[in-house]
N, C-alpha and C positions, 0 to 999 in steps of 0.2 A: 282538419277539423280538430278542435280541442275536446278532450273528454272532460267529464265533470271533475275528476280528481286533479287534472292539470289546472283547470280554471280556479279551483279553490286554493292552490298553492301560489298562484300568480297574484291573486287579489288578496287584500287585507280584509278578513271577515269582520274586523272590529272597527272599521271606518278609518278615518285619517289619524286617530289618536295612536301614538306610539310611546310606550313607556320605556325608559332606558335606565338601567342601573349604573350608578356612578361609584367607582371604587375610590374610597378616600384613604389617604395614608393613615397609619396607626396614630401618629401624633395629632392629626386633626380630629379623629374620633375621640381620643383622650381629652383634647381641648374642649370639644362640644360637651362631653360628659361632665367635665369639671365645671364648665360654665352653667350647665343645667343644675348641678348640685349646689353651686354657689347661689343661684337664683332661688332655689327652694329654701336654703338656709336663711337667706336674706329676708324672704317673705315671712318665714316663721318667726324670725327675730322681730320684724316690724309688727306682726300681729300680736306678739307677746308684749312688746313695748306699749302698743296702743291699749291693750287690755289693762296692763298694770298702771297706766296713767289715767285712763278714762274712767275705769270702774271706781277707784277711790274718789275721784273728782265728783262723780255722780252721787256717791253716798254723802260726800261733804256738802254738796249743793242741796240735797234732800234734807239733811240735818239743819242747814242754815234756813231753808224755807220754813221748816216746821218750827224753828226757834223764833223767826220773825213773825209768823202768822199765828203763833201759839196753838197750832193744831197738833194733835197727837194721833197715833194710829190705833185708837180704840176700836174694837170690833163693834160695829153697829148692825143690829139685826135688819136684814132686808125683808122685802115682802115675801111672805110664805107662798110656796107654789100651791096652786089649786089642786087639791087631791080629788081624784075622780075614782069612785068605786063602781065597777061594772058588775052587776049581779045578773045571773042567768041560770037556767036549768041545764044541767049536764046529763048526757045519756051515754052509758057505756055500751059500746057495740060489741057483739060477739065476734070472734076471730073469723076472718074470711077464708073459707076452705080453698079458694083458688090461690091464695098467697101462702099456703102452708109449706109448699116445697121450697120457698125462698129462705126460710128460717134455718 
């Protein structure tokens, strides 16, 4: 008959999943790191290029639109917010002796 300790070592308590560590050679680790760094640099360069091309184009299109439609960016007053004044009577309460030790 098996004891509890023996049955725990014979069975896998985590089910059928088994994780295995793979030892990579140093040149493969360096290659993966260099590829990841190159990918980051490429994405940063692409984002910078898109910003430097699209942002001035958007400004030029805005200027062209305002020139063709003769619209300017003058500040027009919008509707004023409805101001609500709440009036009430206030009463100052004396300090509560039960809460004095908290101060």
